[in-house]
PDB file of N, CA, C, O and CB in Angstrom:
ATOM      1  N   UNK A   1     126.319 110.986  50.447  1.00  0.00           N
ATOM      2  CA  UNK A   1     126.467 110.342  51.741  1.00  0.00           C
ATOM      3  C   UNK A   1     127.549 111.088  52.519  1.00  0.00           C
ATOM      4  O   UNK A   1     128.597 111.418  51.963  1.00  0.00           O
ATOM      5  CB  UNK A   1     126.819 108.823  51.586  1.00  0.00           C
ATOM      6  N   UNK A   2     127.296 111.360  53.835  1.00  0.00           N
ATOM      7  CA  UNK A   2     128.300 112.099  54.613  1.00  0.00           C
ATOM      8  C   UNK A   2     129.568 111.290  54.812  1.00  0.00           C
ATOM      9  O   UNK A   2     129.567 110.059  54.771  1.00  0.00           O
ATOM     10  CB  UNK A   2     127.731 112.497  55.967  1.00  0.00           C
ATOM     11  N   UNK A   3     130.629 112.011  55.024  1.00  0.00           N
ATOM     12  CA  UNK A   3     131.911 111.373  55.279  1.00  0.00           C
ATOM     13  C   UNK A   3     131.890 110.726  56.665  1.00  0.00           C
ATOM     14  O   UNK A   3     131.072 111.093  57.509  1.00  0.00           O
ATOM     15  CB  UNK A   3     133.070 112.399  55.165  1.00  0.00           C
ATOM     16  N   UNK A   4     132.781 109.771  56.901  1.00  0.00           N
ATOM     17  CA  UNK A   4     132.793 109.078  58.200  1.00  0.00           C
ATOM     18  C   UNK A   4     132.925 110.026  59.392  1.00  0.00           C
ATOM     19  O   UNK A   4     132.288 109.806  60.422  1.00  0.00           O
ATOM     20  CB  UNK A   4     133.926 108.081  58.233  1.00  0.00           C
ATOM     21  N   UNK A   5     133.725 111.057  59.273  1.00  0.00           N
ATOM     22  CA  UNK A   5     133.899 111.997  60.382  1.00  0.00           C
ATOM     23  C   UNK A   5     132.594 112.746  60.643  1.00  0.00           C
ATOM     24  O   UNK A   5     132.196 112.915  61.795  1.00  0.00           O
ATOM     25  CB  UNK A   5     135.045 112.996  60.080  1.00  0.00           C
ATOM     26  N   UNK A   6     131.924 113.198  59.572  1.00  0.00           N
ATOM     27  CA  UNK A   6     130.641 113.897  59.729  1.00  0.00           C
ATOM     28  C   UNK A   6     129.594 112.961  60.321  1.00  0.00           C
ATOM     29  O   UNK A   6     128.782 113.355  61.158  1.00  0.00           O
ATOM     30  CB  UNK A   6     130.151 114.452  58.371  1.00  0.00           C
ATOM     31  N   UNK A   7     129.635 111.730  59.871  1.00  0.00           N
ATOM     32  CA  UNK A   7     128.679 110.740  60.370  1.00  0.00           C
ATOM     33  C   UNK A   7     128.907 110.504  61.867  1.00  0.00           C
ATOM     34  O   UNK A   7     127.947 110.409  62.631  1.00  0.00           O
ATOM     35  CB  UNK A   7     128.807 109.405  59.581  1.00  0.00           C
ATOM     36  N   UNK A   8     130.161 110.411  62.285  1.00  0.00           N
ATOM     37  CA  UNK A   8     130.477 110.218  63.701  1.00  0.00           C
ATOM     38  C   UNK A   8     130.023 111.414  64.536  1.00  0.00           C
ATOM     39  O   UNK A   8     129.470 111.246  65.622  1.00  0.00           O
ATOM     40  CB  UNK A   8     131.982 109.991  63.886  1.00  0.00           C
ATOM     41  N   UNK A   9     130.259 112.616  64.023  1.00  0.00           N
ATOM     42  CA  UNK A   9     129.824 113.827  64.727  1.00  0.00           C
ATOM     43  C   UNK A   9     128.302 113.862  64.846  1.00  0.00           C
ATOM     44  O   UNK A   9     127.760 114.221  65.891  1.00  0.00           O
ATOM     45  CB  UNK A   9     130.328 115.090  63.997  1.00  0.00           C
ATOM     46  N   UNK A  10     127.628 113.489  63.775  1.00  0.00           N
ATOM     47  CA  UNK A  10     126.169 113.455  63.792  1.00  0.00           C
ATOM     48  C   UNK A  10     125.660 112.425  64.794  1.00  0.00           C
ATOM     49  O   UNK A  10     124.717 112.692  65.538  1.00  0.00           O
ATOM     50  CB  UNK A  10     125.625 113.146  62.394  1.00  0.00           C
ATOM     51  N   UNK A  11     126.274 111.266  64.814  1.00  0.00           N
ATOM     52  CA  UNK A  11     125.874 110.220  65.764  1.00  0.00           C
ATOM     53  C   UNK A  11     126.117 110.686  67.202  1.00  0.00           C
ATOM     54  O   UNK A  11     125.286 110.457  68.081  1.00  0.00           O
ATOM     55  CB  UNK A  11     126.648 108.904  65.486  1.00  0.00           C
ATOM     56  N   UNK A  12     127.251 111.333  67.437  1.00  0.00           N
ATOM     57  CA  UNK A  12     127.539 111.854  68.780  1.00  0.00           C
ATOM     58  C   UNK A  12     126.513 112.905  69.199  1.00  0.00           C
ATOM     59  O   UNK A  12     126.086 112.932  70.354  1.00  0.00           O
ATOM     60  CB  UNK A  12     128.952 112.456  68.828  1.00  0.00           C
ATOM     61  N   UNK A  13     126.121 113.759  68.274  1.00  0.00           N
ATOM     62  CA  UNK A  13     125.104 114.775  68.558  1.00  0.00           C
ATOM     63  C   UNK A  13     123.764 114.107  68.878  1.00  0.00           C
ATOM     64  O   UNK A  13     123.076 114.516  69.813  1.00  0.00           O
ATOM     65  CB  UNK A  13     124.949 115.746  67.358  1.00  0.00           C
ATOM     66  N   UNK A  14     123.404 113.110  68.126  1.00  0.00           N
ATOM     67  CA  UNK A  14     122.144 112.385  68.370  1.00  0.00           C
ATOM     68  C   UNK A  14     122.183 111.707  69.737  1.00  0.00           C
ATOM     69  O   UNK A  14     121.211 111.767  70.490  1.00  0.00           O
ATOM     70  CB  UNK A  14     121.888 111.331  67.255  1.00  0.00           C
ATOM     71  N   UNK A  15     123.281 111.077  70.048  1.00  0.00           N
ATOM     72  CA  UNK A  15     123.422 110.406  71.350  1.00  0.00           C
ATOM     73  C   UNK A  15     123.337 111.434  72.478  1.00  0.00           C
ATOM     74  O   UNK A  15     122.698 111.182  73.499  1.00  0.00           O
ATOM     75  CB  UNK A  15     124.768 109.628  71.427  1.00  0.00           C
ATOM     76  N   UNK A  16     123.966 112.564  72.301  1.00  0.00           N
ATOM     77  CA  UNK A  16     123.939 113.619  73.313  1.00  0.00           C
ATOM     78  C   UNK A  16     122.513 114.130  73.531  1.00  0.00           C
ATOM     79  O   UNK A  16     122.079 114.315  74.668  1.00  0.00           O
ATOM     80  CB  UNK A  16     124.864 114.780  72.900  1.00  0.00           C
ATOM     81  N   UNK A  17     121.796 114.355  72.442  1.00  0.00           N
ATOM     82  CA  UNK A  17     120.415 114.834  72.549  1.00  0.00           C
ATOM     83  C   UNK A  17     119.513 113.788  73.214  1.00  0.00           C
ATOM     84  O   UNK A  17     118.664 114.131  74.035  1.00  0.00           O
ATOM     85  CB  UNK A  17     119.868 115.194  71.156  1.00  0.00           C
ATOM     86  N   UNK A  18     119.697 112.533  72.863  1.00  0.00           N
ATOM     87  CA  UNK A  18     118.900 111.471  73.486  1.00  0.00           C
ATOM     88  C   UNK A  18     119.180 111.394  74.988  1.00  0.00           C
ATOM     89  O   UNK A  18     118.267 111.151  75.776  1.00  0.00           O
ATOM     90  CB  UNK A  18     119.198 110.111  72.818  1.00  0.00           C
ATOM     91  N   UNK A  19     120.418 111.597  75.381  1.00  0.00           N
ATOM     92  CA  UNK A  19     120.770 111.582  76.801  1.00  0.00           C
ATOM     93  C   UNK A  19     120.083 112.728  77.531  1.00  0.00           C
ATOM     94  O   UNK A  19     119.599 112.545  78.648  1.00  0.00           O
ATOM     95  CB  UNK A  19     122.295 111.673  76.985  1.00  0.00           C
ATOM     96  N   UNK A  20     120.035 113.913  76.911  1.00  0.00           N
ATOM     97  CA  UNK A  20     119.340 115.049  77.534  1.00  0.00           C
ATOM     98  C   UNK A  20     117.844 114.788  77.631  1.00  0.00           C
ATOM     99  O   UNK A  20     117.218 115.122  78.637  1.00  0.00           O
ATOM    100  CB  UNK A  20     119.594 116.338  76.738  1.00  0.00           C
ATOM    101  N   UNK A  21     117.275 114.197  76.603  1.00  0.00           N
ATOM    102  CA  UNK A  21     115.846 113.861  76.629  1.00  0.00           C
ATOM    103  C   UNK A  21     115.563 112.863  77.747  1.00  0.00           C
ATOM    104  O   UNK A  21     114.589 113.010  78.484  1.00  0.00           O
ATOM    105  CB  UNK A  21     115.391 113.282  75.264  1.00  0.00           C
ATOM    106  N   UNK A  22     116.412 111.856  77.870  1.00  0.00           N
ATOM    107  CA  UNK A  22     116.236 110.850  78.919  1.00  0.00           C
ATOM    108  C   UNK A  22     116.317 111.485  80.305  1.00  0.00           C
ATOM    109  O   UNK A  22     115.543 111.137  81.196  1.00  0.00           O
ATOM    110  CB  UNK A  22     117.295 109.744  78.783  1.00  0.00           C
ATOM    111  N   UNK A  23     117.252 112.417  80.486  1.00  0.00           N
ATOM    112  CA  UNK A  23     117.395 113.102  81.767  1.00  0.00           C
ATOM    113  C   UNK A  23     116.135 113.898  82.094  1.00  0.00           C
ATOM    114  O   UNK A  23     115.660 113.878  83.230  1.00  0.00           O
ATOM    115  CB  UNK A  23     118.621 114.029  81.749  1.00  0.00           C
ATOM    116  N   UNK A  24     115.599 114.594  81.104  1.00  0.00           N
ATOM    117  CA  UNK A  24     114.370 115.368  81.321  1.00  0.00           C
ATOM    118  C   UNK A  24     113.205 114.454  81.654  1.00  0.00           C
ATOM    119  O   UNK A  24     112.412 114.763  82.544  1.00  0.00           O
ATOM    120  CB  UNK A  24     114.036 116.212  80.085  1.00  0.00           C
ATOM    121  N   UNK A  25     113.089 113.335  80.955  1.00  0.00           N
ATOM    122  CA  UNK A  25     112.014 112.393  81.240  1.00  0.00           C
ATOM    123  C   UNK A  25     112.135 111.832  82.650  1.00  0.00           C
ATOM    124  O   UNK A  25     111.138 111.712  83.362  1.00  0.00           O
ATOM    125  CB  UNK A  25     112.019 111.258  80.222  1.00  0.00           C
ATOM    126  N   UNK A  26     113.350 111.489  83.053  1.00  0.00           N
ATOM    127  CA  UNK A  26     113.570 110.967  84.401  1.00  0.00           C
ATOM    128  C   UNK A  26     113.178 111.995  85.453  1.00  0.00           C
ATOM    129  O   UNK A  26     112.661 111.642  86.513  1.00  0.00           O
ATOM    130  CB  UNK A  26     115.036 110.557  84.585  1.00  0.00           C
ATOM    131  N   UNK A  27     113.423 113.263  85.160  1.00  0.00           N
ATOM    132  CA  UNK A  27     113.083 114.320  86.112  1.00  0.00           C
ATOM    133  C   UNK A  27     111.572 114.489  86.250  1.00  0.00           C
ATOM    134  O   UNK A  27     111.091 114.867  87.318  1.00  0.00           O
ATOM    135  CB  UNK A  27     113.714 115.641  85.682  1.00  0.00           C
ATOM    136  N   UNK A  28     110.823 114.217  85.193  1.00  0.00           N
ATOM    137  CA  UNK A  28     109.370 114.426  85.220  1.00  0.00           C
ATOM    138  C   UNK A  28     108.575 113.189  85.609  1.00  0.00           C
ATOM    139  O   UNK A  28     107.380 113.290  85.885  1.00  0.00           O
ATOM    140  CB  UNK A  28     108.907 114.897  83.881  1.00  0.00           C
ATOM    141  N   UNK A  29     109.202 112.046  85.637  1.00  0.00           N
ATOM    142  CA  UNK A  29     108.488 110.803  85.946  1.00  0.00           C
ATOM    143  C   UNK A  29     107.795 110.842  87.311  1.00  0.00           C
ATOM    144  O   UNK A  29     106.633 110.445  87.396  1.00  0.00           O
ATOM    145  CB  UNK A  29     109.453 109.634  85.902  1.00  0.00           C
ATOM    146  N   UNK A  30     108.451 111.299  88.383  1.00  0.00           N
ATOM    147  CA  UNK A  30     107.747 111.347  89.673  1.00  0.00           C
ATOM    148  C   UNK A  30     106.505 112.240  89.640  1.00  0.00           C
ATOM    149  O   UNK A  30     105.482 111.908  90.241  1.00  0.00           O
ATOM    150  CB  UNK A  30     108.692 111.840  90.755  1.00  0.00           C
ATOM    151  N   UNK A  31     106.595 113.363  88.942  1.00  0.00           N
ATOM    152  CA  UNK A  31     105.438 114.252  88.825  1.00  0.00           C
ATOM    153  C   UNK A  31     104.308 113.562  88.087  1.00  0.00           C
ATOM    154  O   UNK A  31     103.148 113.670  88.485  1.00  0.00           O
ATOM    155  CB  UNK A  31     105.821 115.552  88.107  1.00  0.00           C
ATOM    156  N   UNK A  32     104.633 112.857  87.019  1.00  0.00           N
ATOM    157  CA  UNK A  32     103.609 112.158  86.254  1.00  0.00           C
ATOM    158  C   UNK A  32     102.946 111.077  87.096  1.00  0.00           C
ATOM    159  O   UNK A  32     101.728 110.907  87.043  1.00  0.00           O
ATOM    160  CB  UNK A  32     104.211 111.548  84.989  1.00  0.00           C
ATOM    161  N   UNK A  33     103.733 110.352  87.865  1.00  0.00           N
ATOM    162  CA  UNK A  33     103.166 109.327  88.738  1.00  0.00           C
ATOM    163  C   UNK A  33     102.251 109.943  89.783  1.00  0.00           C
ATOM    164  O   UNK A  33     101.187 109.399  90.079  1.00  0.00           O
ATOM    165  CB  UNK A  33     104.277 108.533  89.419  1.00  0.00           C
ATOM    166  N   UNK A  34     102.666 111.088  90.348  1.00  0.00           N
ATOM    167  CA  UNK A  34     101.834 111.775  91.335  1.00  0.00           C
ATOM    168  C   UNK A  34     100.522 112.228  90.708  1.00  0.00           C
ATOM    169  O   UNK A  34      99.461 112.072  91.314  1.00  0.00           O
ATOM    170  CB  UNK A  34     102.582 112.979  91.928  1.00  0.00           C
ATOM    171  N   UNK A  35     100.582 112.781  89.511  1.00  0.00           N
ATOM    172  CA  UNK A  35      99.363 113.226  88.826  1.00  0.00           C
ATOM    173  C   UNK A  35      98.443 112.050  88.544  1.00  0.00           C
ATOM    174  O   UNK A  35      97.227 112.156  88.709  1.00  0.00           O
ATOM    175  CB  UNK A  35      99.712 113.947  87.514  1.00  0.00           C
ATOM    176  N   UNK A  36      99.009 110.942  88.126  1.00  0.00           N
ATOM    177  CA  UNK A  36      98.200 109.755  87.835  1.00  0.00           C
ATOM    178  C   UNK A  36      97.483 109.284  89.098  1.00  0.00           C
ATOM    179  O   UNK A  36      96.301 108.943  89.056  1.00  0.00           O
ATOM    180  CB  UNK A  36      99.081 108.618  87.259  1.00  0.00           C
ATOM    181  N   UNK A  37      98.197 109.266  90.213  1.00  0.00           N
ATOM    182  CA  UNK A  37      97.599 108.840  91.482  1.00  0.00           C
ATOM    183  C   UNK A  37      96.463 109.772  91.877  1.00  0.00           C
ATOM    184  O   UNK A  37      95.392 109.319  92.281  1.00  0.00           O
ATOM    185  CB  UNK A  37      98.662 108.798  92.596  1.00  0.00           C
ATOM    186  N   UNK A  38      96.696 111.071  91.760  1.00  0.00           N
ATOM    187  CA  UNK A  38      95.670 112.048  92.138  1.00  0.00           C
ATOM    188  C   UNK A  38      94.453 111.948  91.234  1.00  0.00           C
ATOM    189  O   UNK A  38      93.324 112.067  91.709  1.00  0.00           O
ATOM    190  CB  UNK A  38      96.237 113.465  92.089  1.00  0.00           C
ATOM    191  N   UNK A  39      94.656 111.735  89.953  1.00  0.00           N
ATOM    192  CA  UNK A  39      93.530 111.608  89.021  1.00  0.00           C
ATOM    193  C   UNK A  39      92.713 110.369  89.343  1.00  0.00           C
ATOM    194  O   UNK A  39      91.483 110.414  89.319  1.00  0.00           O
ATOM    195  CB  UNK A  39      94.030 111.552  87.564  1.00  0.00           C
ATOM    196  N   UNK A  40      93.381 109.263  89.643  1.00  0.00           N
ATOM    197  CA  UNK A  40      92.654 108.031  90.004  1.00  0.00           C
ATOM    198  C   UNK A  40      91.835 108.229  91.278  1.00  0.00           C
ATOM    199  O   UNK A  40      90.717 107.724  91.376  1.00  0.00           O
ATOM    200  CB  UNK A  40      93.640 106.857  90.191  1.00  0.00           C
ATOM    201  N   UNK A  41      92.381 108.959  92.256  1.00  0.00           N
ATOM    202  CA  UNK A  41      91.642 109.241  93.481  1.00  0.00           C
ATOM    203  C   UNK A  41      90.401 110.083  93.189  1.00  0.00           C
ATOM    204  O   UNK A  41      89.325 109.822  93.727  1.00  0.00           O
ATOM    205  CB  UNK A  41      92.542 109.959  94.493  1.00  0.00           C
ATOM    206  N   UNK A  42      90.559 111.090  92.335  1.00  0.00           N
ATOM    207  CA  UNK A  42      89.418 111.928  91.988  1.00  0.00           C
ATOM    208  C   UNK A  42      88.349 111.138  91.245  1.00  0.00           C
ATOM    209  O   UNK A  42      87.156 111.326  91.483  1.00  0.00           O
ATOM    210  CB  UNK A  42      89.871 113.109  91.145  1.00  0.00           C
ATOM    211  N   UNK A  43      88.771 110.263  90.354  1.00  0.00           N
ATOM    212  CA  UNK A  43      87.812 109.447  89.609  1.00  0.00           C
ATOM    213  C   UNK A  43      87.047 108.513  90.530  1.00  0.00           C
ATOM    214  O   UNK A  43      85.861 108.266  90.311  1.00  0.00           O
ATOM    215  CB  UNK A  43      88.525 108.641  88.531  1.00  0.00           C
ATOM    216  N   UNK A  44      87.705 107.990  91.556  1.00  0.00           N
ATOM    217  CA  UNK A  44      87.035 107.040  92.447  1.00  0.00           C
ATOM    218  C   UNK A  44      86.098 107.738  93.422  1.00  0.00           C
ATOM    219  O   UNK A  44      85.168 107.111  93.929  1.00  0.00           O
ATOM    220  CB  UNK A  44      88.064 106.229  93.218  1.00  0.00           C
ATOM    221  N   UNK A  45      86.321 109.031  93.698  1.00  0.00           N
ATOM    222  CA  UNK A  45      85.460 109.749  94.630  1.00  0.00           C
ATOM    223  C   UNK A  45      84.025 109.821  94.145  1.00  0.00           C
ATOM    224  O   UNK A  45      83.101 109.625  94.934  1.00  0.00           O
ATOM    225  CB  UNK A  45      85.989 111.141  94.857  1.00  0.00           C
ATOM    226  N   UNK A  46      83.822 110.094  92.888  1.00  0.00           N
ATOM    227  CA  UNK A  46      82.450 110.198  92.382  1.00  0.00           C
ATOM    228  C   UNK A  46      81.743 108.851  92.485  1.00  0.00           C
ATOM    229  O   UNK A  46      80.544 108.804  92.762  1.00  0.00           O
ATOM    230  CB  UNK A  46      82.444 110.694  90.919  1.00  0.00           C
ATOM    231  N   UNK A  47      82.458 107.771  92.269  1.00  0.00           N
ATOM    232  CA  UNK A  47      81.868 106.440  92.413  1.00  0.00           C
ATOM    233  C   UNK A  47      81.488 106.157  93.850  1.00  0.00           C
ATOM    234  O   UNK A  47      80.434 105.578  94.113  1.00  0.00           O
ATOM    235  CB  UNK A  47      82.830 105.374  91.915  1.00  0.00           C
ATOM    236  N   UNK A  48      82.337 106.560  94.785  1.00  0.00           N
ATOM    237  CA  UNK A  48      82.052 106.351  96.198  1.00  0.00           C
ATOM    238  C   UNK A  48      80.839 107.182  96.618  1.00  0.00           C
ATOM    239  O   UNK A  48      80.003 106.710  97.389  1.00  0.00           O
ATOM    240  CB  UNK A  48      83.282 106.713  97.060  1.00  0.00           C
ATOM    241  N   UNK A  49      80.738 108.403  96.122  1.00  0.00           N
ATOM    242  CA  UNK A  49      79.590 109.249  96.452  1.00  0.00           C
ATOM    243  C   UNK A  49      78.303 108.636  95.920  1.00  0.00           C
ATOM    244  O   UNK A  49      77.276 108.631  96.598  1.00  0.00           O
ATOM    245  CB  UNK A  49      79.779 110.663  95.883  1.00  0.00           C
ATOM    246  N   UNK A  50      78.370 108.125  94.710  1.00  0.00           N
ATOM    247  CA  UNK A  50      77.193 107.502  94.110  1.00  0.00           C
ATOM    248  C   UNK A  50      76.763 106.291  94.926  1.00  0.00           C
ATOM    249  O   UNK A  50      75.571 106.092  95.161  1.00  0.00           O
ATOM    250  CB  UNK A  50      77.477 107.093  92.652  1.00  0.00           C
ATOM    251  N   UNK A  51      77.717 105.485  95.357  1.00  0.00           N
ATOM    252  CA  UNK A  51      77.406 104.313  96.178  1.00  0.00           C
ATOM    253  C   UNK A  51      76.761 104.737  97.496  1.00  0.00           C
ATOM    254  O   UNK A  51      75.807 104.103  97.947  1.00  0.00           O
ATOM    255  CB  UNK A  51      78.681 103.489  96.449  1.00  0.00           C
ATOM    256  N   UNK A  52      77.271 105.802  98.117  1.00  0.00           N
ATOM    257  CA  UNK A  52      76.700 106.291  99.379  1.00  0.00           C
ATOM    258  C   UNK A  52      75.276 106.788  99.172  1.00  0.00           C
ATOM    259  O   UNK A  52      74.392 106.517  99.985  1.00  0.00           O
ATOM    260  CB  UNK A  52      77.569 107.416  99.968  1.00  0.00           C
ATOM    261  N   UNK A  53      75.061 107.510  98.093  1.00  0.00           N
ATOM    262  CA  UNK A  53      73.722 108.022  97.791  1.00  0.00           C
ATOM    263  C   UNK A  53      72.752 106.875  97.534  1.00  0.00           C
ATOM    264  O   UNK A  53      71.620 106.899  98.017  1.00  0.00           O
ATOM    265  CB  UNK A  53      73.763 108.963  96.575  1.00  0.00           C
ATOM    266  N   UNK A  54      73.181 105.889  96.790  1.00  0.00           N
ATOM    267  CA  UNK A  54      72.335 104.724  96.505  1.00  0.00           C
ATOM    268  C   UNK A  54      72.012 103.969  97.792  1.00  0.00           C
ATOM    269  O   UNK A  54      70.869 103.565  98.001  1.00  0.00           O
ATOM    270  CB  UNK A  54      73.028 103.782  95.494  1.00  0.00           C
ATOM    271  N   UNK A  55      72.994 103.779  98.645  1.00  0.00           N
ATOM    272  CA  UNK A  55      72.776 103.092  99.918  1.00  0.00           C
ATOM    273  C   UNK A  55      71.780 103.864 100.783  1.00  0.00           C
ATOM    274  O   UNK A  55      70.897 103.262 101.394  1.00  0.00           O
ATOM    275  CB  UNK A  55      74.111 102.913 100.670  1.00  0.00           C
ATOM    276  N   UNK A  56      71.912 105.174 100.840  1.00  0.00           N
ATOM    277  CA  UNK A  56      70.993 105.992 101.636  1.00  0.00           C
ATOM    278  C   UNK A  56      69.569 105.898 101.088  1.00  0.00           C
ATOM    279  O   UNK A  56      68.615 105.814 101.862  1.00  0.00           O
ATOM    280  CB  UNK A  56      71.457 107.462 101.654  1.00  0.00           C
ATOM    281  N   UNK A  57      69.417 105.911  99.769  1.00  0.00           N
ATOM    282  CA  UNK A  57      68.087 105.814  99.158  1.00  0.00           C
ATOM    283  C   UNK A  57      67.452 104.460  99.436  1.00  0.00           C
ATOM    284  O   UNK A  57      66.273 104.386  99.781  1.00  0.00           O
ATOM    285  CB  UNK A  57      68.174 106.049  97.648  1.00  0.00           C
ATOM    286  N   UNK A  58      68.220 103.394  99.288  1.00  0.00           N
ATOM    287  CA  UNK A  58      67.687 102.049  99.546  1.00  0.00           C
ATOM    288  C   UNK A  58      67.334 101.892 101.020  1.00  0.00           C
ATOM    289  O   UNK A  58      66.294 101.325 101.355  1.00  0.00           O
ATOM    290  CB  UNK A  58      68.708 100.966  99.125  1.00  0.00           C
ATOM    291  N   UNK A  59      68.199 102.394 101.901  1.00  0.00           N
ATOM    292  CA  UNK A  59      67.923 102.321 103.341  1.00  0.00           C
ATOM    293  C   UNK A  59      66.646 103.084 103.678  1.00  0.00           C
ATOM    294  O   UNK A  59      65.809 102.592 104.435  1.00  0.00           O
ATOM    295  CB  UNK A  59      69.111 102.883 104.153  1.00  0.00           C
ATOM    296  N   UNK A  60      66.496 104.258 103.132  1.00  0.00           N
ATOM    297  CA  UNK A  60      65.275 105.047 103.365  1.00  0.00           C
ATOM    298  C   UNK A  60      64.036 104.335 102.862  1.00  0.00           C
ATOM    299  O   UNK A  60      63.000 104.353 103.528  1.00  0.00           O
ATOM    300  CB  UNK A  60      65.387 106.405 102.695  1.00  0.00           C
ATOM    301  N   UNK A  61      64.122 103.718 101.714  1.00  0.00           N
ATOM    302  CA  UNK A  61      62.998 102.990 101.143  1.00  0.00           C
ATOM    303  C   UNK A  61      62.618 101.798 102.021  1.00  0.00           C
ATOM    304  O   UNK A  61      61.441 101.575 102.302  1.00  0.00           O
ATOM    305  CB  UNK A  61      63.332 102.519  99.725  1.00  0.00           C
ATOM    306  N   UNK A  62      63.621 101.039 102.448  1.00  0.00           N
ATOM    307  CA  UNK A  62      63.371  99.871 103.303  1.00  0.00           C
ATOM    308  C   UNK A  62      62.766 100.313 104.632  1.00  0.00           C
ATOM    309  O   UNK A  62      61.805  99.703 105.102  1.00  0.00           O
ATOM    310  CB  UNK A  62      64.680  99.075 103.547  1.00  0.00           C
ATOM    311  N   UNK A  63      63.308 101.358 105.241  1.00  0.00           N
ATOM    312  CA  UNK A  63      62.764 101.855 106.507  1.00  0.00           C
ATOM    313  C   UNK A  63      61.330 102.333 106.312  1.00  0.00           C
ATOM    314  O   UNK A  63      60.475 102.101 107.167  1.00  0.00           O
ATOM    315  CB  UNK A  63      63.640 102.999 107.068  1.00  0.00           C
ATOM    316  N   UNK A  64      61.068 102.991 105.205  1.00  0.00           N
ATOM    317  CA  UNK A  64      59.698 103.449 104.916  1.00  0.00           C
ATOM    318  C   UNK A  64      58.727 102.292 104.780  1.00  0.00           C
ATOM    319  O   UNK A  64      57.616 102.346 105.307  1.00  0.00           O
ATOM    320  CB  UNK A  64      59.676 104.281 103.643  1.00  0.00           C
ATOM    321  N   UNK A  65      59.133 101.260 104.083  1.00  0.00           N
ATOM    322  CA  UNK A  65      58.266 100.084 103.893  1.00  0.00           C
ATOM    323  C   UNK A  65      58.019  99.390 105.237  1.00  0.00           C
ATOM    324  O   UNK A  65      56.889  99.021 105.556  1.00  0.00           O
ATOM    325  CB  UNK A  65      58.904  99.086 102.877  1.00  0.00           C
ATOM    326  N   UNK A  66      59.087  99.220 106.015  1.00  0.00           N
ATOM    327  CA  UNK A  66      58.934  98.589 107.331  1.00  0.00           C
ATOM    328  C   UNK A  66      58.025  99.434 108.220  1.00  0.00           C
ATOM    329  O   UNK A  66      57.167  98.895 108.919  1.00  0.00           O
ATOM    330  CB  UNK A  66      60.313  98.392 108.007  1.00  0.00           C
ATOM    331  N   UNK A  67      58.205 100.732 108.198  1.00  0.00           N
ATOM    332  CA  UNK A  67      57.339 101.622 108.979  1.00  0.00           C
ATOM    333  C   UNK A  67      55.894 101.519 108.544  1.00  0.00           C
ATOM    334  O   UNK A  67      54.995 101.511 109.385  1.00  0.00           O
ATOM    335  CB  UNK A  67      57.806 103.060 108.857  1.00  0.00           C
ATOM    336  N   UNK A  68      55.657 101.440 107.266  1.00  0.00           N
ATOM    337  CA  UNK A  68      54.296 101.313 106.746  1.00  0.00           C
ATOM    338  C   UNK A  68      53.673 100.002 107.211  1.00  0.00           C
ATOM    339  O   UNK A  68      52.533  99.985 107.675  1.00  0.00           O
ATOM    340  CB  UNK A  68      54.290 101.392 105.207  1.00  0.00           C
ATOM    341  N   UNK A  69      54.414  98.906 107.090  1.00  0.00           N
ATOM    342  CA  UNK A  69      53.901  97.578 107.502  1.00  0.00           C
ATOM    343  C   UNK A  69      53.631  97.569 109.007  1.00  0.00           C
ATOM    344  O   UNK A  69      52.581  97.096 109.440  1.00  0.00           O
ATOM    345  CB  UNK A  69      54.918  96.444 107.128  1.00  0.00           C
ATOM    346  N   UNK A  70      54.555  98.078 109.797  1.00  0.00           N
ATOM    347  CA  UNK A  70      54.358  98.096 111.251  1.00  0.00           C
ATOM    348  C   UNK A  70      53.156  98.972 111.599  1.00  0.00           C
ATOM    349  O   UNK A  70      52.382  98.633 112.494  1.00  0.00           O
ATOM    350  CB  UNK A  70      55.636  98.612 111.977  1.00  0.00           C
ATOM    351  N   UNK A  71      52.995 100.079 110.908  1.00  0.00           N
ATOM    352  CA  UNK A  71      51.853 100.972 111.136  1.00  0.00           C
ATOM    353  C   UNK A  71      50.537 100.291 110.833  1.00  0.00           C
ATOM    354  O   UNK A  71      49.561 100.498 111.554  1.00  0.00           O
ATOM    355  CB  UNK A  71      51.982 102.224 110.291  1.00  0.00           C
ATOM    356  N   UNK A  72      50.483  99.487 109.791  1.00  0.00           N
ATOM    357  CA  UNK A  72      49.260  98.766 109.428  1.00  0.00           C
ATOM    358  C   UNK A  72      48.959  97.645 110.427  1.00  0.00           C
ATOM    359  O   UNK A  72      47.800  97.390 110.754  1.00  0.00           O
ATOM    360  CB  UNK A  72      49.385  98.187 108.009  1.00  0.00           C
ATOM    361  N   UNK A  73      50.012  96.980 110.908  1.00  0.00           N
ATOM    362  CA  UNK A  73      49.814  95.861 111.834  1.00  0.00           C
ATOM    363  C   UNK A  73      49.365  96.334 113.210  1.00  0.00           C
ATOM    364  O   UNK A  73      48.482  95.729 113.818  1.00  0.00           O
ATOM    365  CB  UNK A  73      51.097  95.054 111.964  1.00  0.00           C
ATOM    366  N   UNK A  74      49.966  97.412 113.705  1.00  0.00           N
ATOM    367  CA  UNK A  74      49.694  97.861 115.058  1.00  0.00           C
ATOM    368  C   UNK A  74      48.867  99.143 115.109  1.00  0.00           C
ATOM    369  O   UNK A  74      48.611  99.663 116.195  1.00  0.00           O
ATOM    370  CB  UNK A  74      50.982  98.067 115.786  1.00  0.00           C
ATOM    371  N   UNK A  75      48.454  99.651 113.977  1.00  0.00           N
ATOM    372  CA  UNK A  75      47.742 100.918 113.965  1.00  0.00           C
ATOM    373  C   UNK A  75      46.274 100.852 113.900  1.00  0.00           C
ATOM    374  O   UNK A  75      45.610 101.888 113.886  1.00  0.00           O
ATOM    375  CB  UNK A  75      48.179 101.689 112.882  1.00  0.00           C
TER     376      UNK A  75
END
């Protein structure tokens, strides 16, 4: 078992290293938040495109059916 002085030095070294790690993490947190926001935006874009495509297809189908019915009634 280390002597009390060695143990204190070791604890001080550990505390010092943890403080440096915390400082580095604090420095990178804004970047990580920015990346998370950008990734969420990119993920939602494909969903929005799919919704637009689906809406256009349904609208085209409905217009086609209405055109067909009107053509039969008045044609």
